[in-house]
C-alpha positions as CSV (number, residue, x, y, z in Angstrom):
1,M,0.1,0.0,-0.1
2,R,3.1,2.3,0.7
3,Y,4.1,2.2,-3.0
4,L,0.3,2.8,-3.8
5,F,0.0,5.9,-1.6
6,L,3.6,7.3,-2.8
7,S,2.5,7.0,-6.3
8,Y,-1.0,8.6,-5.9
9,C,0.8,11.6,-4.1
10,V,3.3,12.1,-7.2
11,C,0.5,11.9,-9.7
12,A,-1.4,14.8,-7.4
13,I,1.7,16.9,-7.8
14,S,2.1,16.2,-11.7
15,F,-1.4,16.6,-12.5
16,G,-2.9,19.0,-10.6
17,K,-6.7,18.1,-9.9
18,A,-5.5,14.6,-9.8
19,Q,-8.4,13.5,-7.4
20,Q,-10.4,14.1,-10.6
21,V,-8.1,11.5,-12.7
22,F,-6.9,8.8,-10.1
23,N,-8.3,7.2,-6.9
24,K,-6.9,4.5,-4.3
25,Q,-9.1,1.6,-6.2
26,Q,-7.5,2.4,-9.7
27,P,-4.3,-0.2,-9.3
28,L,-1.4,0.6,-10.5
29,V,-0.8,-2.4,-13.1
30,H,2.1,-1.6,-15.1
31,T,2.4,-4.6,-17.2
32,F,2.3,-6.6,-21.0
33,S,-0.4,-7.9,-22.4
34,I,-2.1,-9.0,-26.0
35,V,-5.5,-8.7,-27.6
36,A,-6.2,-11.1,-30.5
37,K,-8.9,-12.3,-32.7
38,D,-8.5,-15.8,-34.5
39,G,-8.9,-15.0,-38.3
40,T,-10.2,-18.7,-38.5
41,T,-12.5,-19.7,-35.7
42,G,-13.5,-16.2,-34.7
43,E,-12.6,-16.5,-31.1
44,L,-11.3,-13.1,-29.5
45,A,-8.6,-13.5,-26.9
46,V,-6.8,-11.1,-24.0
47,A,-3.8,-12.3,-22.0
48,V,-1.6,-10.6,-19.3
49,Q,1.2,-10.8,-16.9
50,S,2.4,-8.1,-14.3
51,H,4.0,-7.7,-11.1
52,W,0.9,-6.9,-9.4
53,F,-1.4,-9.1,-7.4
54,S,-4.6,-10.7,-9.2
55,V,-4.2,-9.0,-12.3
56,G,-7.0,-10.8,-13.9
57,T,-9.2,-8.9,-12.2
58,S,-8.2,-5.6,-13.4
59,V,-6.8,-5.9,-16.9
60,P,-8.4,-8.5,-19.3
61,W,-12.1,-8.0,-20.3
62,A,-13.7,-10.0,-23.1
63,E,-17.4,-10.9,-24.5
64,A,-18.3,-13.5,-27.0
65,G,-19.0,-12.3,-30.4
66,V,-18.3,-8.7,-29.2
67,G,-14.5,-7.9,-28.5
68,A,-11.5,-8.3,-26.0
69,I,-9.9,-5.2,-23.9
70,A,-6.7,-5.0,-21.9
71,T,-6.4,-1.7,-19.8
72,Q,-3.7,-1.2,-17.6
73,S,-0.9,1.2,-16.4
74,F,-2.8,3.4,-14.1
75,T,-5.8,1.1,-14.7
76,D,-9.2,2.6,-15.1
77,K,-11.2,-0.6,-14.7
78,S,-14.2,1.0,-16.6
79,Y,-12.8,1.0,-19.8
80,G,-13.4,-2.8,-20.1
81,P,-17.2,-2.6,-19.4
82,K,-17.6,0.9,-21.5
83,A,-15.8,-0.4,-24.3
84,L,-17.6,-4.0,-24.7
85,A,-21.0,-1.5,-24.6
86,L,-19.7,0.8,-27.2
87,L,-18.7,-2.5,-29.4
88,K,-22.4,-3.6,-29.2
89,Q,-23.6,-0.4,-30.2
90,G,-21.6,-0.7,-33.5
91,F,-18.4,0.9,-32.7
92,T,-15.1,-0.2,-34.1
93,A,-12.5,-0.8,-32.0
94,Q,-10.8,2.8,-33.0
95,Q,-14.3,4.4,-32.4
96,A,-14.8,3.0,-28.9
97,L,-11.1,3.8,-27.9
98,D,-11.3,7.3,-29.0
99,S,-14.4,7.9,-27.2
100,L,-13.1,6.4,-24.1
101,T,-9.9,8.5,-24.0
102,K,-11.4,12.2,-25.1
103,A,-13.7,11.6,-21.8
104,D,-10.7,10.6,-19.5
105,A,-8.2,13.6,-18.0
106,G,-6.1,10.7,-17.0
107,R,-5.5,9.7,-20.4
108,D,-1.7,10.5,-20.5
109,V,-1.4,7.6,-18.0
110,R,-3.4,4.9,-19.1
111,Q,-2.6,2.3,-21.7
112,V,-5.7,0.6,-23.1
113,A,-5.8,-1.9,-26.4
114,I,-9.1,-3.2,-27.9
115,V,-9.6,-5.8,-30.6
116,D,-13.4,-6.3,-32.1
117,N,-15.4,-9.0,-33.5
118,K,-14.1,-8.0,-37.3
119,G,-10.5,-7.7,-36.2
120,N,-10.3,-4.1,-35.8
121,V,-7.5,-3.2,-33.6
122,A,-6.4,0.1,-31.8
123,A,-4.4,1.0,-28.5
124,H,-3.4,4.1,-26.6
125,T,-0.4,4.6,-24.6
126,G,-0.3,7.6,-22.8
127,A,2.6,10.0,-22.9
128,K,3.4,9.8,-19.2
129,C,3.0,5.7,-19.2
130,I,6.4,4.6,-17.7
131,Q,9.2,3.7,-19.6
132,Y,9.8,1.3,-21.7
133,A,6.2,1.7,-22.7
134,K,4.6,1.2,-26.3
135,H,2.5,-0.7,-28.5
136,I,2.3,-2.5,-31.3
137,L,-0.7,-3.1,-33.8
138,G,-0.9,-6.1,-36.4
139,T,-3.0,-7.9,-38.2
140,N,-5.9,-9.0,-35.7
141,F,-4.1,-8.4,-32.7
142,S,-2.2,-5.7,-30.7
143,V,0.4,-6.4,-27.9
144,Q,1.1,-3.2,-25.3
145,S,3.6,-3.1,-22.6
146,N,4.8,-0.2,-19.8
147,M,7.8,-0.6,-17.2
148,M,9.3,-3.1,-19.0
149,L,12.9,-4.0,-18.4
150,G,13.8,-3.7,-22.1
151,S,12.8,-2.1,-25.3
152,T,12.2,-5.4,-27.1
153,V,9.4,-6.6,-24.8
154,C,6.3,-5.9,-27.4
155,E,8.7,-6.5,-30.9
156,N,9.2,-10.0,-29.0
157,M,5.1,-10.5,-28.6
158,A,4.2,-9.4,-32.0
159,S,6.8,-11.8,-33.6
160,A,5.8,-14.8,-31.6
161,F,2.2,-14.4,-32.0
162,E,2.7,-14.1,-35.8
163,K,4.7,-17.2,-36.0
164,S,2.5,-19.1,-34.3
165,A,-0.3,-18.7,-36.9
166,G,-2.3,-22.0,-37.1
167,K,-2.0,-22.9,-33.8
168,P,-5.1,-22.6,-31.1
169,L,-5.7,-18.9,-30.1
170,A,-5.0,-19.5,-26.5
171,E,-1.9,-21.1,-27.3
172,R,-0.8,-18.1,-29.4
173,V,-1.5,-15.5,-27.0
174,L,0.2,-17.6,-24.3
175,L,3.5,-17.9,-26.5
176,A,3.4,-14.3,-26.7
177,L,3.4,-13.8,-23.0
178,E,6.3,-16.1,-22.7
179,A,8.3,-14.5,-25.4
180,A,7.7,-11.2,-23.4
181,Q,9.1,-12.5,-20.2
182,K,12.0,-13.9,-21.9
183,A,12.6,-10.4,-23.3
184,G,12.9,-9.0,-19.6
185,G,9.1,-8.4,-18.9
186,D,8.0,-6.0,-15.9
187,I,10.7,-4.3,-14.5
188,R,9.4,-5.1,-10.7
189,G,9.4,-9.1,-12.0
190,M,6.8,-11.3,-11.9
191,Q,3.8,-12.2,-9.8
192,S,0.2,-12.6,-11.7
193,A,-1.0,-13.7,-15.0
194,A,-4.4,-14.2,-16.7
195,M,-5.7,-15.5,-20.0
196,I,-9.6,-15.1,-21.4
197,V,-10.7,-16.6,-24.9
198,V,-14.0,-16.3,-25.9
199,P,-16.1,-17.6,-28.9
200,G,-16.6,-15.5,-32.1
201,K,-20.1,-15.6,-31.6
202,T,-22.4,-14.3,-29.4
203,M,-23.3,-17.0,-26.6
204,E,-25.5,-17.4,-23.7
205,T,-24.1,-15.6,-20.6
206,W,-23.3,-19.0,-18.7
207,N,-21.6,-20.5,-21.7
208,N,-19.3,-17.4,-23.2
209,R,-15.8,-18.4,-22.4
210,T,-13.3,-21.1,-24.0
211,V,-10.5,-20.0,-21.7
212,D,-10.6,-18.5,-18.4
213,L,-7.7,-18.5,-16.2
214,R,-6.2,-16.5,-13.4
215,V,-2.9,-16.9,-11.6
216,D,-3.2,-14.6,-8.7
217,D,-0.2,-14.8,-6.8
218,N,2.8,-16.9,-8.2
219,P,7.0,-16.2,-8.4
220,K,6.6,-17.9,-11.9
221,P,3.2,-16.9,-12.9
222,L,3.6,-17.8,-16.6
223,V,4.7,-21.3,-15.7
224,E,1.6,-21.9,-13.6
225,L,-0.6,-20.3,-16.3
226,R,0.9,-23.0,-18.5
227,R,0.2,-25.2,-16.3
228,L,-3.3,-24.3,-16.0
229,Y,-3.7,-24.3,-19.6
230,N,-2.4,-27.8,-20.2
231,T,-4.7,-29.0,-17.3
232,H,-7.4,-27.2,-19.1
233,L,-6.8,-29.1,-22.3
234,A,-6.7,-32.3,-20.6
235,Y,-10.1,-31.7,-18.9
236,E,-11.5,-30.7,-22.4
237,H,-11.0,-34.2,-23.4
238,M,-12.7,-35.5,-20.2
239,N,-15.5,-33.3,-21.1
240,N,-15.4,-34.9,-25.0
241,G,-15.2,-38.0,-23.5
242,D,-18.3,-37.7,-21.4
243,L,-20.4,-36.0,-24.3
244,A,-19.3,-39.1,-26.6
245,V,-20.5,-41.3,-23.5
246,E,-24.0,-39.8,-23.4
247,Q,-23.8,-39.9,-27.5
248,N,-23.2,-44.1,-26.8
249,D,-19.8,-43.4,-28.7
250,M,-17.6,-45.4,-26.9
251,A,-14.9,-45.5,-29.2
252,K,-14.5,-41.7,-29.2
253,A,-14.9,-41.7,-25.3
254,M,-12.5,-44.0,-24.8
255,A,-10.0,-42.1,-27.5
256,E,-10.8,-38.8,-25.3
257,Y,-10.0,-40.3,-21.9
258,N,-6.9,-41.9,-23.0
259,A,-5.8,-38.5,-24.5
260,A,-6.6,-37.0,-21.4
261,M,-4.6,-39.2,-19.1
262,K,-1.7,-39.0,-21.3
263,M,-1.5,-35.7,-20.5
264,F,-1.8,-36.3,-16.9
265,P,-1.0,-39.4,-16.1
266,A,-0.9,-39.2,-12.2
267,N,-4.5,-37.2,-12.0
268,L,-6.5,-40.3,-10.3
269,E,-10.0,-38.6,-11.3
270,M,-8.6,-38.7,-15.2
271,Q,-8.1,-42.7,-14.6
272,Y,-11.3,-43.5,-12.3
273,W,-13.8,-42.2,-15.1
274,T,-11.9,-44.1,-17.7
275,A,-12.0,-47.2,-15.6
276,I,-15.8,-46.5,-14.9
277,T,-16.5,-46.3,-18.9
278,L,-14.4,-49.1,-19.7
279,A,-16.6,-51.0,-17.2
280,N,-19.8,-49.7,-18.3
281,N,-18.6,-50.8,-21.8
282,K,-18.6,-54.6,-20.4
283,Q,-14.9,-54.3,-20.3
284,V,-14.9,-55.2,-16.4
285,T,-11.2,-57.2,-17.0
286,K,-10.0,-53.7,-17.8
287,A,-11.4,-51.8,-15.5
288,T,-10.7,-54.0,-12.4
289,P,-6.8,-53.7,-11.9
290,M,-7.3,-50.1,-12.8
291,L,-9.6,-49.4,-10.3
292,K,-7.9,-51.3,-7.7
293,A,-4.6,-49.4,-8.3
294,I,-6.8,-46.3,-7.6
295,Y,-8.4,-47.4,-4.4
296,L,-4.6,-48.2,-2.9
297,K,-3.6,-44.8,-3.3
298,N,-7.1,-43.3,-2.3
299,K,-10.1,-45.4,-0.6
300,N,-12.7,-42.9,-1.2
301,W,-12.7,-43.7,-4.7
302,L,-14.1,-47.2,-3.4
303,E,-16.6,-45.6,-1.4
304,L,-17.6,-43.6,-4.1
305,T,-17.6,-46.8,-6.9
306,K,-20.2,-48.5,-4.3
307,R,-22.4,-45.1,-4.7
308,L,-22.6,-45.1,-8.7
309,P,-25.2,-48.0,-9.4
310,A,-27.8,-46.1,-7.2
311,V,-27.5,-43.2,-10.0
312,S,-26.8,-45.3,-13.2
313,L,-23.7,-44.4,-13.6
314,L,-22.2,-47.6,-13.1
315,T,-24.7,-50.2,-15.1
316,V,-22.9,-53.6,-14.4
317,S,-23.9,-56.9,-13.0
318,D,-23.9,-57.7,-9.2
319,A,-21.1,-60.0,-9.7
320,D,-19.2,-57.7,-11.8
321,L,-19.8,-55.0,-9.3
322,K,-18.3,-57.0,-6.2
323,K,-15.4,-57.7,-8.5
324,L,-14.9,-54.0,-9.0
325,T,-15.4,-52.9,-5.7
326,S,-12.9,-55.6,-3.7
327,L,-9.4,-55.2,-3.0
């Protein structure tokens, strides 16, 4: 809080009527970020890393079928929802940005980037953002950074994003963040990171984020964000497997479950539901040793197996159930 208070006081001296520009609720999120659109799928993304606690609650904003925004430096969080509202009214990324900065007396210390659902990008780096501070606009993306250790962070981000064409959008923006850190990153170090990916078309509010990951406090936030993203991918395979089971496509279900297990072979839950699916698919002989190995590591899974028949999630004969529940 001491740094926040001192910075607030300095701004009051520098900008005169600073109480109208800043307040203690505006975090000093000096950082690097990327906003982007996938030219093929239409997905929209925003990703960020900073030496500031819980950057994911301040910088990244996105809405399916609308756009993605990064608001940083002396962060005005309202830029996120306000920009999305303007985009929904038909404003382009540049028009939305111009509207917001024109009305903001603190524009000189703001850094903002917007990508809209058509791939238009716009960015603003205030003249009084702390060096090194800049942004680079590219096809379907913008990268931006401030208070960087070196001067090539944005160039490295842009290059990494462009060279990864063809990969999933989430992977591309994560690679961009990793490239930024390799170029020196935030002069103060690392603390938090976040990534949001939304579909290119409007979705139900409860189903409008493809990826939504945050690391609030970690000495190596990008390493942790990468781990979470890999976990996300593994559970996507699990979800796809569950859907295949619902559709009675056991071949696809097993392929998806096996893909998940290969990514996280030590994850007991992935092993467990794969075994249960095998049992339900009349492959009790394969399921039995898998389940017994799981029970030896954690007997709670044995108790869970006993409860599944009552809700029709395990549909085997009494004889097979005895095999599956005996150690």
